[in-house]
VOSEKOL-943097 format. One record per residue (C-alpha): residue in three letters; x, z, y. Coordinates in steps of 0.5 Angstrom, whole numbers, plus 500, padded with zeros to 3 digits. Example, Ala and Ser with C-alpha at 12.3 -4.5 7.8 and 13.67 -1.06 7.14 Angstrom:
! VOSEKOL-943097
ALA525516491
SER527514498
! end
This chain:
! VOSEKOL-943097
UNK530183288
UNK534177290
UNK539181296
UNK540174299
UNK532174300
UNK530181301
UNK526180307
UNK522174305
UNK520177298
UNK519184302
UNK514180307
UNK511176302
UNK509182297
UNK506186303
UNK502180305
UNK499178298
UNK498185297
UNK494186304
UNK491179303
UNK493177309
UNK494169310
UNK501166313
UNK497163318
UNK494169321
UNK501172322
UNK503165325
UNK497165330
UNK499172332
UNK506171333
UNK504164336
UNK509161331
UNK508155327
UNK506157320
UNK512153317
UNK516159320
UNK513164316
UNK513160310
UNK521159311
UNK522166312
UNK518168305
UNK522163301
UNK528165304
UNK530158307
UNK530162314
UNK530169317
UNK528171324
UNK533172330
UNK536179331
UNK533179338
UNK526178335
UNK526182329
UNK523188332
UNK517185335
UNK516181329
UNK516187324
UNK512191329
UNK506186329
UNK506185321
UNK506192320
UNK500193325
UNK496187322
UNK497190315
UNK495197317
UNK489194321
UNK487188316
UNK489190309
UNK483192305
UNK481199303
UNK484199296
UNK490196299
UNK491202304
UNK489207299
UNK495205294
UNK500204300
UNK498211302
UNK499214296
UNK506210295
UNK509212301
UNK505219301
UNK502219308
UNK495219310
UNK496218318
UNK496210320
UNK502211325
UNK506214319
UNK505209315
UNK506204320
UNK513207321
UNK515207314
UNK513200312
UNK517198319
UNK523202316
UNK522198309
UNK521191312
UNK527192317
UNK532195312
UNK530188308
UNK532184314
UNK539187315
UNK540187307
UNK538179308
UNK543178314
UNK548182312
UNK548187317
UNK550194317
UNK543197315
UNK542203319
UNK535204317
UNK538206310
UNK543211312
UNK539214318
UNK532212319
UNK530212311
UNK530219311
UNK526224315
UNK529230318
UNK525236321
UNK528242324
UNK524249323
UNK518246320
UNK511249322
UNK509249315
UNK513252310
UNK511247304
UNK510240307
UNK516238303
UNK514241296
UNK507238297
UNK510231298
UNK514233292
UNK508235288
UNK504229290
UNK510224288
UNK510226281
UNK506221277
UNK505225271
UNK502218267
UNK509216267
UNK516218264
UNK520221270
UNK526225271
UNK526231275
UNK532236278
UNK531242282
UNK535247285
UNK532252288
UNK532259291
UNK525260288
UNK524267290
UNK526267297
UNK520262298
UNK514263301
UNK507264297
UNK505257297
UNK512254296
UNK513258290
UNK506256287
UNK507249288
UNK514249285
UNK512253279
UNK507247278
UNK500251279
UNK494248283
UNK488251284
UNK489257280
UNK491252274
UNK497249271
UNK499242273
UNK502241266
UNK496241261
UNK499237255
UNK506236251
UNK510231255
UNK517230252
UNK518224256
UNK518228263
UNK525231263
UNK526237268
UNK532240270
UNK531247274
UNK537251276
UNK535258280
UNK539264282
UNK536269278
UNK539275282
UNK534273287
UNK529276282
UNK527283283
UNK524286277
UNK520291282
UNK516285285
UNK511284279
UNK508278282
UNK514274282
UNK516276275
UNK509274273
UNK510267277
UNK516266273
UNK513267266
UNK507262268
UNK512257271
UNK516257264
UNK509257261
UNK507251265
UNK514247264
UNK515249257
UNK511243255
UNK516238258
UNK523237256
UNK525243260
UNK532246261
UNK533252266
UNK540255268
UNK543260273
UNK547258279
UNK549262285
UNK549255288
UNK541256289
UNK541261294
UNK539259301
UNK537252298
UNK531248296
UNK534241293
UNK530236288
UNK530229286
UNK524225283
UNK528219280
UNK525213283
UNK520217287
UNK522222292
UNK528227294
UNK529232299
UNK533238301
UNK531244305
UNK536250308
UNK533257308
UNK534262313
UNK536269310
UNK529271310
UNK527265306
UNK524261312
UNK526254312
UNK531252317
UNK531245316
UNK528239311
UNK531232310
UNK527228305
UNK528221303
UNK525215299
UNK531211298
UNK533210290
UNK540211291
UNK539217295
UNK535220290
UNK540219285
UNK545222289
UNK542228290
UNK540228282
UNK547228280
UNK549233285
UNK544238282
UNK545237275
UNK553238276
UNK550246277
UNK547246270
UNK551249264
UNK549250257
UNK553257258
UNK548259264
UNK542258260
UNK537263261
UNK533262254
UNK534260248
UNK527256245
UNK526257238
UNK520258233
UNK517265230
UNK519262223
UNK526262225
UNK526269228
UNK523271222
UNK528268217
UNK534270222
UNK531277222
UNK531277229
UNK523279229
UNK525285224
UNK531287229
UNK526288235
UNK521292231
UNK527297228
UNK530297235
UNK529303240
UNK525303246
UNK520298244
UNK516295250
UNK510290249
UNK506287254
UNK500284249
UNK496278252
UNK493276246
UNK490279239
UNK496278234
UNK498279227
UNK501287227
UNK494289229
UNK490287224
UNK488290217
UNK492290211
UNK487286207
UNK486281212
UNK494280213
UNK495279206
UNK490274206
UNK493270212
UNK500271209
UNK498267202
UNK494262206
UNK499260212
UNK506261208
UNK508258201
UNK510264196
UNK517262196
UNK518262203
UNK523267206
UNK519267213
UNK513270208
UNK517276205
UNK520278212
UNK513277215
UNK510282210
UNK516287211
UNK515287218
UNK508288218
UNK509295214
UNK515297219
UNK510296225
UNK505301222
UNK510306222
UNK513304229
UNK506306232
UNK507313230
UNK514313234
UNK515316241
UNK519310244
UNK514305243
UNK510303249
UNK504298249
UNK500295254
UNK495290252
UNK490286257
UNK483287256
UNK482280256
UNK486279250
UNK481283246
UNK475280250
UNK477273248
UNK478275241
UNK471278241
UNK468271244
UNK473266240
UNK475269234
UNK482266235
UNK488270232
UNK495269233
UNK498270226
UNK506269227
UNK505263231
UNK499260227
UNK492259230
UNK487263226
UNK480263228
UNK475269225
UNK468269224
UNK464274228
UNK464279222
UNK471279221
UNK472280229
UNK468286229
UNK472289223
UNK479288226
UNK476291233
UNK474297229
UNK481297226
UNK484297232
UNK480303235
UNK482307229
UNK489305230
UNK488309237
UNK484314233
UNK489316228
UNK496315232
UNK494320237
UNK501320240
UNK501312241
UNK503310248
UNK498305250
UNK495303256
UNK490297258
UNK491292263
UNK484291267
UNK483285270
UNK490282273
UNK495283278
UNK494277282
UNK488272284
UNK493266283
UNK493267276
UNK486269274
UNK484263270
UNK491263266
UNK491266259
UNK497272259
UNK503271255
UNK506276250
UNK513280252
UNK517284247
UNK522288249
UNK527293246
UNK534295247
UNK538288245
UNK532283243
UNK527281248
UNK523275248
UNK517272251
UNK511269247
UNK508264252
UNK500262252
UNK501254252
UNK497252247
UNK503249243
UNK505255238
UNK511251236
UNK514251243
UNK512258246
UNK518262244
UNK523264249
UNK529269247
UNK532272253
UNK539270253
UNK541273260
UNK543280261
UNK541280268
UNK534277266
UNK533283261
UNK534288266
UNK529285270
UNK524285265
UNK525292263
UNK524294271
UNK518290271
UNK515293265
UNK517300268
UNK514298274
UNK507296271
UNK507302266
UNK508307272
UNK506305278
UNK500300277
UNK495305276
UNK490300280
UNK490295275
UNK493299269
UNK488304265
UNK492310262
UNK486314260
UNK485314252
UNK478315253
UNK476309257
UNK480305253
UNK476307247
UNK470306251
UNK472299252
UNK473298245
UNK466301243
UNK463296248
UNK467290245
UNK465292238
UNK458292240
UNK458286243
UNK461283236
UNK456286233
UNK451282237
UNK455276235
UNK454277228
UNK446277228
UNK446270231
UNK452267227
! end
């Protein structure tokens, strides 16, 4: 935009978009139509004493006479539903363009362009605006610094990218860059909900160009910037209530906040390393976990270590080339795992839904390679899993029935693997080449250990400990798989 004619161009664009003629404006202002044409062309500008009333009238005309399509578009652009708020926003922009044109100090840019709310009645209007302002159809740059775990329930969900019990991100988007900085010390492993929310947030954002860093600067704050769209800052009280909120649509303000946030980002403070399961096999980290003491697994889907040796060998030959180092390591890992199930320091929790989904879909995660089995093979594998529990009578295994919160009832559960020194997550994002996160941060390792113990010991409302009940559930699934065999 030509800064010498910001006002004229802004006025012209607004009138064209709203399909309002220059003559209509002139008649309402009681001016000659030539004045309006000169303003738009930049040959003249309104006087300072009249600009306020002119801006009021133009914005009212636009709101009252603009087409429905125009108003829907402009409401989306400004992220407001109320006509009064929309009129105020349009007026601010028109006045800012006027001051830019005449060379005045632009108070609207520094003051009126931002909205300030002290102790907002709702805890999450800022985050609602943030969620609405991200146009995921286009490339976008986002930076967030947040005391995530101190926020209220709905704010946590919005910031984690969840809507109506589903992820907002549904496909890989490497053109959306998200820098997220939080204070991990605010996450308490005793809060099962917060840890699961955290894992699901990682799952959701793993499909983006996503970095997650730790900084104590996030405590008591919520800051974000969606470049070219929206930026905001909230300060929190000690109990997580939002004390005040400032938001702005000014691009320069957004860039400034963005730059400020990413100064807290440091590669040394990254909480995870993103890698593939093949690389874990080749670097022996997969094997190392099995050899470590205190193996604790939370299993969200059927996987390679729970299947028969016959099926394992067939899949190994099919999915790995003969001279592949990962293939040799995978074969060794399977044999070690069969012995591992007899150890006393191995604890396994498996979601009932993991076995149910396997029975229904036949989908098996074979070292991060998606394999789909027929109904007869599913029945064989479920029988093998039941035999494993019968033979390994000392295996400490529990089943999670249902879930820990209705907020996540439509989201597939991840796998978590913990040991004394190796800890990693296997996310359920439907992209097997982007779902392994190796935990790098010692504090985060402690949090996950506490989280696991909390579920294992205290959540008897969800976790089934009685072995006979688990075996009965497996019998039900085997019988259902048998019925599928009859109709396949």
